[in-house]
Each structure stands twice: as structure tokens, then as C-alpha cells.
A tleap script that builds the chain and sets N, CA, C and O, in Angstrom:
source leaprc.protein.ff14SB
mol = sequence {
  NMET THR LYS GLN GLU HIE VAL LEU GLU VAL
  TYR GLU PRO TYR ASP TYR GLN GLY ASP ASN
  PRO ILE HIE ALA ALA GLY VAL SER VAL LEU
  PRO GLY PRO MET ARG ASP GLU TYR TYR LEU
  VAL GLN VAL GLU ASN PRO PHE GLN ILE GLY
  ALA ALA GLU VAL GLU LEU LEU LEU ILE GLN
  PRO ARG TYR ASN GLY ASP LYS ILE ASP ARG
  ALA VAL SER SER THR CYS THR VAL ASN ILE
  SER ARG VAL ILE HIE ALA LEU ASN PRO ASP
  PRO GLY GLU ARG LEU SER PHE GLU ASP PHE
  VAL ARG TRP GLY VAL GLY LYS ILE SER LEU
  SER SER CPHE
}
set mol.1.N position { -5.588 -29.849 12.276 }
set mol.1.CA position { -4.786 -28.370 12.696 }
set mol.1.C position { -3.881 -28.466 13.908 }
set mol.1.O position { -4.169 -28.207 15.076 }
set mol.2.N position { -2.973 -28.800 13.511 }
set mol.2.CA position { -2.194 -27.979 15.323 }
set mol.2.C position { -2.370 -26.499 15.727 }
set mol.2.O position { -2.321 -25.437 15.106 }
set mol.3.N position { -2.540 -26.763 16.708 }
set mol.3.CA position { -2.435 -25.739 17.675 }
set mol.3.C position { -1.696 -24.673 17.795 }
set mol.3.O position { -1.436 -24.494 18.985 }
set mol.4.N position { -1.248 -23.901 17.134 }
set mol.4.CA position { -0.127 -22.582 16.702 }
set mol.4.C position { -0.808 -21.618 17.691 }
set mol.4.O position { -2.001 -21.442 17.938 }
set mol.5.N position { 0.311 -21.047 18.184 }
set mol.5.CA position { 0.570 -20.038 19.402 }
set mol.5.C position { 0.979 -18.713 18.186 }
set mol.5.O position { 1.952 -18.802 17.438 }
set mol.6.N position { 0.045 -17.556 18.195 }
set mol.6.CA position { 0.587 -16.361 17.545 }
set mol.6.C position { 1.385 -14.691 18.463 }
set mol.6.O position { 1.664 -14.434 19.634 }
set mol.7.N position { 1.464 -14.094 17.443 }
set mol.7.CA position { 1.612 -12.646 17.707 }
set mol.7.C position { 0.611 -11.582 17.012 }
set mol.7.O position { 0.944 -11.518 15.829 }
set mol.8.N position { -0.228 -10.921 17.208 }
set mol.8.CA position { -0.818 -10.448 16.718 }
set mol.8.C position { -0.881 -8.368 16.591 }
set mol.8.O position { -1.888 -8.126 15.925 }
set mol.9.N position { -0.372 -7.386 16.882 }
set mol.9.CA position { 0.600 -6.447 16.667 }
set mol.9.C position { -1.137 -5.830 15.667 }
set mol.9.O position { -1.636 -6.047 14.563 }
set mol.10.N position { -1.580 -4.798 17.219 }
set mol.10.CA position { -2.723 -3.962 16.596 }
set mol.10.C position { -2.833 -2.335 15.744 }
set mol.10.O position { -3.006 -1.238 16.275 }
set mol.11.N position { -2.676 -2.634 14.381 }
set mol.11.CA position { -1.944 -1.086 13.946 }
set mol.11.C position { -3.606 -0.204 14.278 }
set mol.11.O position { -3.698 0.776 15.017 }
set mol.12.N position { -4.907 -0.916 13.454 }
set mol.12.CA position { -6.046 -0.150 13.841 }
set mol.12.C position { -6.429 -1.714 14.765 }
set mol.12.O position { -6.116 -2.900 14.868 }
set mol.13.N position { -7.798 -0.105 15.558 }
set mol.13.CA position { -7.940 0.997 15.339 }
set mol.13.C position { -7.071 1.729 16.274 }
set mol.13.O position { -6.573 1.317 17.322 }
set mol.14.N position { -6.963 2.995 15.667 }
set mol.14.CA position { -5.514 3.862 17.006 }
set mol.14.C position { -5.659 3.961 18.110 }
set mol.14.O position { -4.810 4.212 18.965 }
set mol.15.N position { -7.348 3.674 18.287 }
set mol.15.CA position { -7.486 4.267 20.265 }
set mol.15.C position { -7.724 3.008 20.663 }
set mol.15.O position { -8.298 2.852 21.741 }
set mol.16.N position { -7.341 1.891 19.896 }
set mol.16.CA position { -7.277 0.945 20.947 }
set mol.16.C position { -5.597 1.083 21.804 }
set mol.16.O position { -4.479 1.438 21.429 }
set mol.17.N position { -6.212 0.564 23.178 }
set mol.17.CA position { -5.194 0.900 24.408 }
set mol.17.C position { -4.724 -0.554 25.291 }
set mol.17.O position { -3.794 -0.642 26.092 }
set mol.18.N position { -5.796 -1.765 24.814 }
set mol.18.CA position { -4.637 -2.840 25.630 }
set mol.18.C position { -3.815 -3.189 25.375 }
set mol.18.O position { -2.962 -2.420 24.931 }
set mol.19.N position { -3.499 -4.885 25.525 }
set mol.19.CA position { -2.316 -5.169 24.896 }
set mol.19.C position { -1.582 -5.211 23.444 }
set mol.19.O position { -2.054 -5.426 22.328 }
set mol.20.N position { -0.881 -5.062 23.667 }
set mol.20.CA position { -0.284 -4.111 22.323 }
set mol.20.C position { 1.524 -5.165 21.975 }
set mol.20.O position { 2.646 -4.690 21.801 }
set mol.21.N position { 1.261 -6.042 21.986 }
set mol.21.CA position { 0.470 -7.085 20.791 }
set mol.21.C position { -0.477 -7.792 21.439 }
set mol.21.O position { -0.797 -7.384 22.555 }
set mol.22.N position { -1.053 -8.848 20.965 }
set mol.22.CA position { -2.214 -9.367 21.555 }
set mol.22.C position { -1.624 -11.079 21.213 }
set mol.22.O position { -1.514 -11.385 20.026 }
set mol.23.N position { -1.314 -11.993 22.147 }
set mol.23.CA position { -0.436 -13.053 21.933 }
set mol.23.C position { -2.148 -13.564 22.080 }
set mol.23.O position { -3.025 -12.961 22.697 }
set mol.24.N position { -2.286 -14.845 21.317 }
set mol.24.CA position { -3.054 -16.146 20.509 }
set mol.24.C position { -3.141 -17.164 20.207 }
set mol.24.O position { -2.086 -17.719 19.900 }
set mol.25.N position { -4.215 -17.832 20.139 }
set mol.25.CA position { -3.949 -19.481 20.127 }
set mol.25.C position { -4.974 -19.382 18.652 }
set mol.25.O position { -5.943 -18.627 18.566 }
set mol.26.N position { -4.487 -20.360 17.505 }
set mol.26.CA position { -5.131 -20.735 16.588 }
set mol.26.C position { -6.454 -20.905 17.532 }
set mol.26.O position { -6.632 -20.424 18.651 }
set mol.27.N position { -7.480 -21.864 16.629 }
set mol.27.CA position { -8.156 -22.765 17.447 }
set mol.27.C position { -8.335 -23.100 15.573 }
set mol.27.O position { -7.541 -23.857 15.016 }
set mol.28.N position { -9.405 -22.452 14.852 }
set mol.28.CA position { -9.703 -23.396 12.773 }
set mol.28.C position { -9.142 -22.228 12.541 }
set mol.28.O position { -8.679 -21.204 13.044 }
set mol.29.N position { -9.489 -23.084 11.099 }
set mol.29.CA position { -10.126 -22.357 10.046 }
set mol.29.C position { -11.492 -22.179 9.468 }
set mol.29.O position { -12.176 -23.142 9.814 }
set mol.30.N position { -11.979 -21.576 8.936 }
set mol.30.CA position { -14.182 -21.576 8.875 }
set mol.30.C position { -14.114 -21.168 7.862 }
set mol.30.O position { -13.100 -20.483 7.732 }
set mol.31.N position { -14.928 -21.252 6.681 }
set mol.31.CA position { -15.002 -20.590 5.785 }
set mol.31.C position { -16.339 -19.767 5.962 }
set mol.31.O position { -17.331 -20.314 6.443 }
set mol.32.N position { -16.355 -18.152 5.481 }
set mol.32.CA position { -16.339 -17.154 5.843 }
set mol.32.C position { -17.626 -17.051 4.807 }
set mol.32.O position { -17.562 -17.921 3.939 }
set mol.33.N position { -19.138 -15.913 4.667 }
set mol.33.CA position { -20.330 -16.204 4.055 }
set mol.33.C position { -20.454 -15.475 3.027 }
set mol.33.O position { -21.388 -14.687 2.877 }
set mol.34.N position { -19.091 -15.739 1.814 }
set mol.34.CA position { -18.775 -16.153 0.803 }
set mol.34.C position { -18.220 -16.509 0.532 }
set mol.34.O position { -17.940 -17.408 1.326 }
set mol.35.N position { -17.268 -16.524 -0.702 }
set mol.35.CA position { -15.956 -17.393 -0.294 }
set mol.35.C position { -14.608 -17.317 -0.126 }
set mol.35.O position { -13.702 -17.836 -0.778 }
set mol.36.N position { -14.585 -16.589 0.852 }
set mol.36.CA position { -13.197 -16.205 1.634 }
set mol.36.C position { -13.381 -16.746 2.839 }
set mol.36.O position { -14.444 -16.584 3.438 }
set mol.37.N position { -11.917 -17.772 3.568 }
set mol.37.CA position { -11.661 -17.717 5.057 }
set mol.37.C position { -11.618 -17.073 6.130 }
set mol.37.O position { -10.933 -16.050 6.123 }
set mol.38.N position { -12.199 -17.388 7.154 }
set mol.38.CA position { -11.782 -16.445 8.365 }
set mol.38.C position { -10.686 -17.834 9.299 }
set mol.38.O position { -10.997 -19.021 9.400 }
set mol.39.N position { -9.157 -17.030 9.966 }
set mol.39.CA position { -8.983 -17.936 10.839 }
set mol.39.C position { -9.789 -17.519 12.538 }
set mol.39.O position { -9.779 -16.473 13.186 }
set mol.40.N position { -10.188 -18.367 12.708 }
set mol.40.CA position { -10.210 -17.956 13.840 }
set mol.40.C position { -9.144 -18.064 15.292 }
set mol.40.O position { -8.663 -19.189 15.151 }
set mol.41.N position { -8.722 -17.652 16.201 }
set mol.41.CA position { -7.868 -16.868 16.698 }
set mol.41.C position { -8.479 -16.867 18.385 }
set mol.41.O position { -9.500 -16.188 18.498 }
set mol.42.N position { -8.033 -17.473 19.576 }
set mol.42.CA position { -8.485 -17.706 21.477 }
set mol.42.C position { -7.360 -15.847 21.338 }
set mol.42.O position { -6.338 -15.671 20.675 }
set mol.43.N position { -7.899 -15.098 21.988 }
set mol.43.CA position { -6.858 -14.167 22.734 }
set mol.43.C position { -6.175 -15.091 24.250 }
set mol.43.O position { -6.860 -15.848 24.938 }
set mol.44.N position { -4.768 -14.792 24.482 }
set mol.44.CA position { -4.690 -15.497 25.918 }
set mol.44.C position { -5.098 -14.668 26.913 }
set mol.44.O position { -5.409 -15.302 27.922 }
set mol.45.N position { -5.287 -12.777 27.073 }
set mol.45.CA position { -5.744 -11.981 27.604 }
set mol.45.C position { -7.319 -11.538 27.150 }
set mol.45.O position { -7.494 -10.792 26.187 }
set mol.46.N position { -8.222 -11.973 27.791 }
set mol.46.CA position { -9.451 -10.956 26.707 }
set mol.46.C position { -9.183 -9.964 27.408 }
set mol.46.O position { -8.463 -9.918 28.405 }
set mol.47.N position { -9.973 -8.839 26.715 }
set mol.47.CA position { -10.216 -7.748 26.878 }
set mol.47.C position { -11.771 -7.064 26.474 }
set mol.47.O position { -12.633 -7.633 25.805 }
set mol.48.N position { -11.884 -5.360 27.223 }
set mol.48.CA position { -13.069 -4.933 26.785 }
set mol.48.C position { -13.024 -4.329 25.405 }
set mol.48.O position { -11.928 -4.234 24.853 }
set mol.49.N position { -14.070 -3.931 24.824 }
set mol.49.CA position { -14.396 -3.225 23.886 }
set mol.49.C position { -16.081 -2.896 24.444 }
set mol.49.O position { -17.009 -3.683 24.627 }
set mol.50.N position { -16.006 -1.425 24.608 }
set mol.50.CA position { -17.501 -1.119 25.262 }
set mol.50.C position { -17.666 -2.382 26.140 }
set mol.50.O position { -16.750 -3.086 26.564 }
set mol.51.N position { -19.180 -2.570 26.368 }
set mol.51.CA position { -19.559 -3.368 27.057 }
set mol.51.C position { -19.123 -4.807 27.198 }
set mol.51.O position { -19.118 -5.515 28.205 }
set mol.52.N position { -18.691 -5.128 25.732 }
set mol.52.CA position { -18.284 -6.855 25.480 }
set mol.52.C position { -16.869 -7.199 25.949 }
set mol.52.O position { -15.886 -6.528 26.264 }
set mol.53.N position { -17.036 -7.980 25.905 }
set mol.53.CA position { -15.299 -9.079 26.569 }
set mol.53.C position { -15.030 -9.952 24.875 }
set mol.53.O position { -15.820 -10.783 24.427 }
set mol.54.N position { -14.165 -9.647 24.398 }
set mol.54.CA position { -13.228 -9.939 24.220 }
set mol.54.C position { -12.707 -11.430 23.827 }
set mol.54.O position { -11.497 -11.478 23.609 }
set mol.55.N position { -13.323 -12.489 23.718 }
set mol.55.CA position { -12.253 -13.328 23.518 }
set mol.55.C position { -11.871 -14.573 22.354 }
set mol.55.O position { -11.431 -15.722 22.385 }
set mol.56.N position { -12.274 -13.706 21.453 }
set mol.56.CA position { -12.155 -14.738 19.983 }
set mol.56.C position { -11.795 -13.896 19.214 }
set mol.56.O position { -11.865 -12.956 20.006 }
set mol.57.N position { -11.412 -13.384 18.172 }
set mol.57.CA position { -11.074 -12.727 17.152 }
set mol.57.C position { -10.919 -14.151 15.671 }
set mol.57.O position { -10.583 -15.333 15.740 }
set mol.58.N position { -11.420 -13.128 14.279 }
set mol.58.CA position { -11.387 -13.620 13.101 }
set mol.58.C position { -10.852 -13.276 12.300 }
set mol.58.O position { -11.316 -12.233 11.838 }
set mol.59.N position { -9.392 -13.912 11.473 }
set mol.59.CA position { -8.546 -12.801 11.290 }
set mol.59.C position { -9.058 -13.717 9.440 }
set mol.59.O position { -9.617 -14.709 8.973 }
set mol.60.N position { -8.133 -12.082 8.948 }
set mol.60.CA position { -9.439 -12.813 7.511 }
set mol.60.C position { -6.867 -12.112 6.665 }
set mol.60.O position { -6.044 -11.503 7.349 }
set mol.61.N position { -6.705 -12.533 5.460 }
set mol.61.CA position { -5.592 -11.724 5.190 }
set mol.61.C position { -6.146 -10.066 4.518 }
set mol.61.O position { -7.333 -9.806 4.327 }
set mol.62.N position { -5.117 -9.193 4.267 }
set mol.62.CA position { -5.597 -8.029 4.230 }
set mol.62.C position { -5.489 -8.458 2.702 }
set mol.62.O position { -6.432 -8.903 2.048 }
set mol.63.N position { -4.713 -8.339 2.421 }
set mol.63.CA position { -4.357 -8.435 0.593 }
set mol.63.C position { -4.777 -9.038 -0.374 }
set mol.63.O position { -3.877 -9.876 -0.429 }
set mol.64.N position { -5.736 -9.405 -1.575 }
set mol.64.CA position { -5.867 -9.755 -2.422 }
set mol.64.C position { -4.469 -10.598 -2.675 }
set mol.64.O position { -3.344 -10.127 -2.836 }
set mol.65.N position { -4.793 -11.717 -2.664 }
set mol.65.CA position { -3.456 -12.991 -3.398 }
set mol.65.C position { -3.263 -13.440 -2.144 }
set mol.65.O position { -3.000 -14.641 -2.101 }
set mol.66.N position { -3.321 -12.673 -0.721 }
set mol.66.CA position { -3.043 -13.711 -0.003 }
set mol.66.C position { -4.010 -14.513 1.189 }
set mol.66.O position { -4.910 -14.232 1.980 }
set mol.67.N position { -3.121 -15.813 0.724 }
set mol.67.CA position { -4.259 -16.953 0.633 }
set mol.67.C position { -4.056 -17.318 2.867 }
set mol.67.O position { -3.037 -17.214 3.549 }
set mol.68.N position { -5.401 -17.696 3.279 }
set mol.68.CA position { -5.560 -17.941 4.324 }
set mol.68.C position { -4.248 -18.859 5.174 }
set mol.68.O position { -3.928 -18.776 6.360 }
set mol.69.N position { -3.751 -19.597 4.253 }
set mol.69.CA position { -2.513 -20.300 5.546 }
set mol.69.C position { -1.352 -19.520 5.676 }
set mol.69.O position { -0.410 -19.943 6.347 }
set mol.70.N position { -1.291 -17.947 4.861 }
set mol.70.CA position { -0.339 -16.777 5.354 }
set mol.70.C position { -0.504 -16.588 6.306 }
set mol.70.O position { 0.518 -16.327 6.940 }
set mol.71.N position { -1.786 -16.572 7.067 }
set mol.71.CA position { -2.123 -15.991 8.538 }
set mol.71.C position { -1.703 -17.081 9.459 }
set mol.71.O position { -0.903 -16.888 10.374 }
set mol.72.N position { -2.218 -18.152 9.219 }
set mol.72.CA position { -1.994 -19.622 9.872 }
set mol.72.C position { -0.232 -19.650 10.338 }
set mol.72.O position { 0.286 -19.524 11.448 }
set mol.73.N position { 0.393 -19.874 8.949 }
set mol.73.CA position { 1.784 -20.557 9.508 }
set mol.73.C position { 2.891 -19.499 9.489 }
set mol.73.O position { 3.999 -19.844 9.902 }
set mol.74.N position { 2.700 -18.183 9.031 }
set mol.74.CA position { 3.845 -17.590 8.371 }
set mol.74.C position { 3.338 -16.186 9.330 }
set mol.74.O position { 2.937 -16.093 10.491 }
set mol.75.N position { 3.593 -15.081 8.136 }
set mol.75.CA position { 3.358 -12.874 8.668 }
set mol.75.C position { 2.634 -13.034 7.710 }
set mol.75.O position { 2.723 -13.589 6.615 }
set mol.76.N position { 1.681 -12.314 8.415 }
set mol.76.CA position { 0.948 -11.621 7.406 }
set mol.76.C position { 0.303 -10.209 7.680 }
set mol.76.O position { 0.022 -9.933 8.846 }
set mol.77.N position { 0.097 -9.462 6.859 }
set mol.77.CA position { -0.945 -8.123 7.223 }
set mol.77.C position { -2.606 -8.312 6.801 }
set mol.77.O position { -3.103 -8.579 5.707 }
set mol.78.N position { -3.441 -7.982 8.539 }
set mol.78.CA position { -4.459 -9.015 8.143 }
set mol.78.C position { -5.149 -7.771 9.008 }
set mol.78.O position { -4.769 -6.892 9.782 }
set mol.79.N position { -6.670 -8.331 8.275 }
set mol.79.CA position { -8.073 -7.761 8.852 }
set mol.79.C position { -8.812 -8.073 10.162 }
set mol.79.O position { -9.606 -9.013 10.116 }
set mol.80.N position { -8.688 -7.524 11.136 }
set mol.80.CA position { -9.306 -8.416 12.198 }
set mol.80.C position { -10.951 -8.225 12.922 }
set mol.80.O position { -11.266 -7.273 13.635 }
set mol.81.N position { -11.620 -9.064 12.640 }
set mol.81.CA position { -12.984 -8.825 13.057 }
set mol.81.C position { -13.131 -9.436 14.587 }
set mol.81.O position { -12.384 -10.378 14.852 }
set mol.82.N position { -14.164 -8.908 15.757 }
set mol.82.CA position { -14.690 -9.730 16.980 }
set mol.82.C position { -15.301 -10.334 16.467 }
set mol.82.O position { -15.622 -10.130 15.296 }
set mol.83.N position { -15.767 -11.509 17.314 }
set mol.83.CA position { -16.743 -12.542 17.312 }
set mol.83.C position { -18.085 -11.542 18.225 }
set mol.83.O position { -17.823 -10.686 19.070 }
set mol.84.N position { -18.965 -11.787 17.947 }
set mol.84.CA position { -20.079 -11.230 18.532 }
set mol.84.C position { -20.997 -12.180 19.026 }
set mol.84.O position { -22.121 -11.863 18.637 }
set mol.85.N position { -21.017 -13.212 19.715 }
set mol.85.CA position { -21.265 -14.443 20.185 }
set mol.85.C position { -20.929 -15.532 19.895 }
set mol.85.O position { -20.077 -15.642 19.012 }
set mol.86.N position { -21.407 -16.581 20.454 }
set mol.86.CA position { -20.460 -17.975 20.649 }
set mol.86.C position { -20.805 -18.779 19.240 }
set mol.86.O position { -21.854 -19.207 18.758 }
set mol.87.N position { -19.768 -18.779 18.917 }
set mol.87.CA position { -18.893 -19.061 17.785 }
set mol.87.C position { -18.897 -20.976 17.985 }
set mol.87.O position { -18.763 -21.357 19.148 }
set mol.88.N position { -19.013 -21.845 17.125 }
set mol.88.CA position { -19.042 -23.403 16.986 }
set mol.88.C position { -17.900 -23.214 16.342 }
set mol.88.O position { -18.051 -22.590 15.292 }
set mol.89.N position { -16.291 -23.676 16.706 }
set mol.89.CA position { -15.436 -23.935 15.639 }
set mol.89.C position { -15.308 -25.087 14.691 }
set mol.89.O position { -14.205 -25.596 14.491 }
set mol.90.N position { -16.601 -25.601 13.986 }
set mol.90.CA position { -16.387 -26.956 13.726 }
set mol.90.C position { -16.137 -26.178 12.284 }
set mol.90.O position { -16.684 -25.214 11.748 }
set mol.91.N position { -14.925 -27.156 11.871 }
set mol.91.CA position { -15.141 -26.699 10.302 }
set mol.91.C position { -15.436 -26.578 8.969 }
set mol.91.O position { -14.881 -25.999 8.035 }
set mol.92.N position { -16.875 -27.552 9.124 }
set mol.92.CA position { -18.046 -27.438 8.581 }
set mol.92.C position { -18.663 -25.731 8.885 }
set mol.92.O position { -18.907 -24.866 8.044 }
set mol.93.N position { -18.716 -25.702 9.514 }
set mol.93.CA position { -19.682 -24.450 10.217 }
set mol.93.C position { -19.603 -23.084 9.238 }
set mol.93.O position { -18.447 -22.662 9.255 }
set mol.94.N position { -20.353 -22.386 8.516 }
set mol.94.CA position { -20.598 -22.092 7.597 }
set mol.94.C position { -20.770 -19.920 8.384 }
set mol.94.O position { -21.824 -19.357 8.679 }
set mol.95.N position { -19.049 -19.207 8.483 }
set mol.95.CA position { -19.809 -17.775 9.586 }
set mol.95.C position { -20.550 -17.393 8.264 }
set mol.95.O position { -20.412 -17.533 7.049 }
set mol.96.N position { -21.467 -16.800 9.222 }
set mol.96.CA position { -22.546 -15.835 8.998 }
set mol.96.C position { -22.027 -13.881 9.219 }
set mol.96.O position { -21.014 -13.615 9.867 }
set mol.97.N position { -22.702 -12.993 8.720 }
set mol.97.CA position { -21.907 -11.663 8.766 }
set mol.97.C position { -22.127 -11.196 10.279 }
set mol.97.O position { -21.472 -10.493 11.048 }
set mol.98.N position { -23.509 -11.994 10.387 }
set mol.98.CA position { -24.296 -12.094 11.928 }
set mol.98.C position { -23.386 -12.781 12.868 }
set mol.98.O position { -23.832 -13.174 13.946 }
set mol.99.N position { -22.256 -12.943 12.575 }
set mol.99.CA position { -21.133 -13.180 13.751 }
set mol.99.C position { -20.106 -12.782 13.800 }
set mol.99.O position { -19.514 -13.739 14.299 }
set mol.100.N position { -19.393 -12.036 13.648 }
set mol.100.CA position { -18.774 -11.098 13.360 }
set mol.100.C position { -18.808 -9.548 13.053 }
set mol.100.O position { -19.747 -9.028 12.450 }
set mol.101.N position { -17.717 -8.858 13.512 }
set mol.101.CA position { -18.212 -7.619 13.478 }
set mol.101.C position { -16.585 -7.094 12.845 }
set mol.101.O position { -15.647 -7.401 13.581 }
set mol.102.N position { -16.264 -6.409 11.668 }
set mol.102.CA position { -14.948 -5.528 11.410 }
set mol.102.C position { -14.412 -4.910 12.662 }
set mol.102.O position { -15.189 -4.233 13.335 }
set mol.103.N position { -13.235 -5.057 13.031 }
set mol.103.CA position { -12.786 -3.836 13.603 }
set mol.103.C position { -11.542 -3.567 14.045 }
set mol.103.O position { -11.202 -2.960 15.061 }
set mol.104.N position { -10.632 -4.268 12.866 }
set mol.104.CA position { -8.963 -3.288 12.793 }
set mol.104.C position { -8.408 -3.829 12.167 }
set mol.104.O position { -9.011 -4.617 11.438 }
set mol.105.N position { -6.966 -3.739 12.072 }
set mol.105.CA position { -5.806 -3.902 11.143 }
set mol.105.C position { -4.986 -4.467 11.916 }
set mol.105.O position { -5.200 -4.466 13.128 }
set mol.106.N position { -4.138 -4.927 11.504 }
set mol.106.CA position { -3.185 -5.431 12.114 }
set mol.106.C position { -1.878 -6.460 11.314 }
set mol.106.O position { -1.561 -6.363 10.128 }
set mol.107.N position { -1.471 -7.105 11.991 }
set mol.107.CA position { -0.187 -8.471 11.756 }
set mol.107.C position { 0.311 -9.091 12.082 }
set mol.107.O position { 1.351 -9.026 12.739 }
set mol.108.N position { -0.776 -10.635 11.421 }
set mol.108.CA position { -0.289 -11.662 12.232 }
set mol.108.C position { 1.511 -12.584 11.891 }
set mol.108.O position { 2.092 -12.821 10.832 }
set mol.109.N position { 1.865 -12.858 13.266 }
set mol.109.CA position { 3.206 -13.816 13.359 }
set mol.109.C position { 3.377 -14.937 13.613 }
set mol.109.O position { 2.299 -15.295 14.086 }
set mol.110.N position { 4.055 -15.783 13.615 }
set mol.110.CA position { 3.998 -17.516 14.151 }
set mol.110.C position { 4.815 -16.411 16.288 }
set mol.110.O position { 5.329 -15.327 16.564 }
set mol.111.N position { 4.358 -17.768 17.123 }
set mol.111.CA position { 4.991 -17.173 18.186 }
set mol.111.C position { 6.192 -17.844 18.650 }
set mol.111.O position { 6.191 -19.074 18.692 }
set mol.112.N position { 7.291 -17.136 19.028 }
set mol.112.CA position { 8.675 -17.814 19.632 }
set mol.112.C position { 8.759 -18.199 21.062 }
set mol.112.O position { 9.818 -18.657 21.491 }
set mol.113.N position { 7.613 -18.032 21.920 }
set mol.113.CA position { 7.438 -17.909 23.033 }
set mol.113.C position { 7.183 -19.657 22.733 }
set mol.113.O position { 6.886 -20.406 23.663 }
savepdb mol mol.pdb
quit
């Protein structure tokens, strides 16, 4: 997978006070705990949520019918989850529900920078 640069606009949580939009680089697409897929991105400027520093986010298309490829290579409304411990971004590694927590909603687009 070619490294892609993205802009992630955060719509929820409403009380989010950090950079908006967030600039992030694509890492890999990982299989989820069910039959879904998640796009792992690394944020350019890590930020705090409570005591945790957020460096990695998992992106998943929000609407039925949208495939992960749309989030990776186009513009897509997405659910945003934050990674809660170190992940091995090996494409064969399946995520578990213990790896992440749902955090918000937003829109991902390719960066024009």
C-alpha cells in the first residue's frame, strides 16, 4: 500500500478541542473483529484524551455500502476509534474489540499538501 496523506475533519465528539482537521498518514488496512475492515492512520500531531496520548486512529466507513477503499482513496464519512494500546500493523493481524474504543465521527479526505 502506498503511503497516503489525509485530512480528518472531526464532527463528534462535540467537545473535542484539538487540531481540526487532523492531518494523518495511512498505515494499513486491518481486518476487524467481525467481517469489517479498519484503516489505521497515524496522526501528524499526537493529542491527549484524558491521560492517554493519541497517536493512532482506526477509521471505518460510517454508512452501509461504503467500502474501506473509499476511506483510503477518496472522501468518506467515517466512524473514528482510538487505539488504546500498541498495535502491530501487520495486514494479516486481526483486530480485537480490546484494541480500540469508539471515539467519534468525521470525514476523511486525501490531503492536497
